[in-house]
N, C-alpha and C positions, 0 to 999 in steps of 0.2 A: 929755807924751812918755813912752812906755812903754819902759823899759830892762829888758832881760832879762839876768840874770846868767849865762845859759848861752850857749855859743858856738853859732853856726849849725851845722846838721848837717854841712855840707860842711867845717867847720873842725875837727870832732872826729876824733881818731885812734881807730881801733878797736884795743883792746888785749886780748890773750888773757889767760886767768886766770893764766898763768905770767909775764906781763909782756912777751911777745913782741909785736911790732907786727903787726897784721892789716890794715893799710891796703891797699886794693886787692884784698882777698879778700872773697868773699861768704859767709864762714863765721864761726862764733863761736869756733872753736878752731883753733890752729895744728896743723901736721902732727905735731909732737912730742907735743902733748897728746892728739891722737887716738890715737897709738900707745901712750901711757902708759895711757889708758883701756882699750885692748884688752889690754895686759899685765895690768892689774889684774883685768879680767874673767877672763882665763885663769888667773891665780893663784887666784882664788876657785873656779873650776871644778875645778882640780887638787885643792885641799883638800877639796872636796865629794866627789870621787871616792874619796879615801882615808879620809874620815871622813863617810860618808853619814848617820850618826845624830846628827851634831852639832846642837845646838839653835839656834845662830846662827852667823854668820860674821863677827862683829865683831872689829875691832882697836881699840885705843885711838886717839883722835884724833892723839896725838903720834906713835905708830907709823905710822899711815896717812900723815901728812904726810912723815915721814922716808922711808917706802917710796916714795911718789910722787916725792919729790925724787931719791932714788937711781936710780929707773928712768929719770927724765928725763935725769939726767947720763949714765947708761949708754947711752941711745939716742943722745944727742948725740955722745958719744965714739965709738960704733960708726959713726955716719954719717961723722964726721970722718976716721976711720981707714980706712973701706971704700968710701965712695961718692964717685966723682969727678963733676964736672959732667956729663961725657958719660953716665955710668951713670944719673944722676938724670934727665937729659933723655930718655933712651931708655925709662925706666920710666914716664914720664908719658903 
């Protein structure tokens, strides 16, 4: 008898890198993480505009993690404070 230690594909929950559940979604990232990535890209673009001769765009890993976490929290707070179910549905 062949016993597998992994659960069947149908039993596996899809989890985003942030820990949010992605079950029932056909994506690898949740909406918030997609927005976080867009903000991080914009952040880099603004810095490059102001410092075009910079050698690199690196931040320390610790600073990057804290920045991503702060952006995530800010997005969630903004959505909680400004988006109703009706607005969310009409935007879809």
